[in-house]
C-alpha positions, 0 to 999 in steps of 0.5 A, spaced: 117 516 525 117 512 518 122 512 512 121 510 505 126 511 499 124 514 492 128 511 487 127 516 480 130 517 473 133 523 471 131 525 464 138 527 460 140 534 462 144 538 457 151 538 455 153 543 461 150 540 466 152 533 464 159 535 465 158 538 472 154 532 474 160 528 472 165 531 474 161 532 481 161 525 481 169 524 480 170 529 485 166 526 490 170 519 489 176 522 490 174 526 497 171 519 499 178 515 498 182 521 501 178 522 507 179 514 508 186 514 508 187 520 512 182 516 517 187 510 517 192 514 518 189 517 524 187 510 526 180 513 527 172 512 526 170 519 530 167 524 526 169 530 530 177 527 530 177 527 523 173 533 522 178 537 526 184 534 522 183 534 516 176 538 514 180 545 513 185 541 508 179 538 504 175 544 503 182 547 498 182 540 495 176 538 493 171 543 489 165 540 493 159 543 497 161 543 504 155 539 506 156 534 500 164 534 502 161 533 509 157 527 506 164 524 503 167 524 510 161 520 513 161 515 507 169 514 508 167 513 516 162 508 515 166 504 510 172 504 516 167 502 522 164 497 517 172 493 516 173 494 523 166 491 525 167 485 521 175 484 523 173 484 531 167 479 530 173 474 527 170 475 520 174 475 513 175 483 511 180 486 507 182 493 508 176 498 505 177 502 498 173 505 493 175 502 487 168 504 483 164 511 482 160 511 489 153 515 489 154 522 491 150 524 498 147 530 498 144 533 505 137 534 506 138 542 507 143 542 500 137 540 495 130 542 493 124 539 489 119 544 485 114 542 480 114 546 474 107 549 471 107 544 466 107 538 471 114 536 471 118 535 477 125 538 478 130 537 482 135 543 484 142 541 487 149 543 488 155 541 483 160 544 487 163 549 492 158 555 493 151 556 492 150 555 485 145 550 484 143 546 477 136 544 476 134 537 472 127 534 471 125 527 473 121 522 471 116 521 476 111 515 476 104 516 479 107 513 485 113 518 486 108 524 484 103 522 490 109 522 495 113 529 493 105 532 493 106 529 500 112 533 501 109 539 498 104 539 502 108 538 509 106 531 510 113 529 510 119 531 510 126 530 505 132 526 508 138 526 505 139 524 497 143 520 493 145 521 485 149 516 480 150 514 474 149 507 472 153 503 467 149 505 461 149 512 462 142 513 466 142 518 472 138 516 478 137 519 485 134 516 491 131 521 496 128 519 503 122 521 506 121 521 513 113 521 516 111 522 523 105 517 523 099 519 527 095 512 530 089 512 531 086 508 537 084 502 535 077 498 536 080 491 536 086 487 533 087 483 527 091 476 528 096 474 523 099 467 523 104 465 518 106 459 514 108 455 508 101 452 505 097 458 507 102 464 507 097 468 512 092 467 515 087 472 519 083 472 525 077 475 521 077 469 516 081 471 511 086 466 507 092 468 502 094 461 499 101 459 499 100 453 494 101 457 487 107 459 490 110 453 493 109 450 486 113 456 483 118 455 488 118 448 487 120 449 480 125 454 481 128 449 485 129 443 480 131 449 475 137 451 479 138 443 481 139 442 473 143 448 471 148 446 477 148 438 474 150 442 467 155 447 470 152 453 468 153 457 475 152 464 472 145 462 470 143 459 476 145 465 481 141 469 476 135 465 477 136 465 484 136 473 483 129 473 480 127 468 485 128 473 490 126 479 487 119 475 486 119 473 493 119 480 495 114 482 490 110 478 494 111 480 500 109 487 499 103 485 496 101 480 502 103 487 507 100 492 503 093 488 502 094 486 510 094 493 512 089 495 508 084 490 511 086 493 518 086 500 516 078 499 513 076 496 520 080 501 524 084 495 528 091 494 530 095 488 528 098 482 532 104 479 529 107 473 532 115 474 534 119 470 529 125 469 532 127 461 532 121 460 527 126 455 523 127 451 530 121 451 532 117 449 526 120 442 522 117 437 517 119 434 511 126 435 507 121 439 502 117 443 507 124 444 510 126 447 504 120 451 503 121 454 510 128 456 509 126 459 502 121 464 505 123 471 508 118 471 513 121 477 517 121 481 511 113 480 510 113 482 518 117 488 517 113 490 510 107 490 514 110 494 520 113 500 516 106 500 511 102 500 518 106 505 521 104 510 514 097 508 515 097 509 522 095 502 524 098 500 530 103 493 530 103 488 536 108 482 536 106 477 541 109 470 543 107 465 539 107 460 544 102 454 544 098 459 539 097 452 535 095 448 541 090 452 545 083 451 544 080 458 542 073 456 546 074 453 552 082 454 553 084 447 553 092 447 551 094 440 548 098 437 543 093 432 541 088 438 539 092 438 532 093 431 530 093 434 523 097 439 520 092 443 517 086 442 522 084 444 529 080 439 533 079 440 541 080 434 545 075 436 550 070 441 548 070 438 541 071 446 538 073 445 531 076 449 525 082 451 520 088 450 525 092 457 522 086 461 523 085 458 530 093 460 531 091 467 528 085 468 533 089 466 539 095 471 537 089 477 536 087 474 543 094 475 546 095 482 543 088 484 547 090 481 554 097 485 553 092 492 551 088 490 557 081 489 553 
């Protein structure tokens, strides 16, 4: 099962619908705060207990759809559980409270999506108790339209929805789509070796060069250092946020390309287990900063979820000795890799790009695990 989330902008509703939506947002916020207060008074995080003790009273207090009211209860319990969890772990935690407006969560059986003859998609959802609903058109991109067509054709099913209003007065919805992927029998395995100089190397001789990205990250690091020295901390944080979003975009692009390659070749993907990667690999101060600044786990998770949607199997293998093992004769020695980028076996003389050898060994371990 794989879940993706679509964030879409709503087109401006008319005055009557706008008033109903604003009222729903305010009542939902009040309901969340009320349920949180009741949970604290009852000293519980149990949905069954809170539902039994408060739901009948809440139904009379808040003019919300019953499913939406249940979601407000779950939101309050989630905030309380998070607070208690942090407190139990000895971390700093303050009593939870809903000071700002929170997105309204709508249960999956309480809203629907339809396409008009004009091609415009609309979403219908309840804004008050009872069965009455309002329909609001969606500003859907081509990507959104493809996913909504999947939903209409039954390729996936809808999950819960959230609706909110930003500071500029624009309305947005996020919709969860749940896919049940069907995996195909792979004809082989593509090993993937992650790195810094080369962000990813595939066992079928495809390289993702990381040097332009390293240069750009170094440039950002110098800018942040200069901003920090001049006391421009807010600008420094803004630059850091921009870099994180850019890195996330790069990880999306790389993962999409890797999954597409595996799908086209009908092969599975083998990834190295990334636990402790920063402890296993150490280098210069500059290298360590680059290593800590790149989210390998995010890249692996992107590959995993995109592969699930494409019906491509993903395996994780222990990367131990993969960078020191000769692909040809099996000799394992630290001397096989005297330099960072090149592998040369001291026993048989086999030599190749070091990261490519690592990817080949990762693929071999996955094949062994499969019994192939």
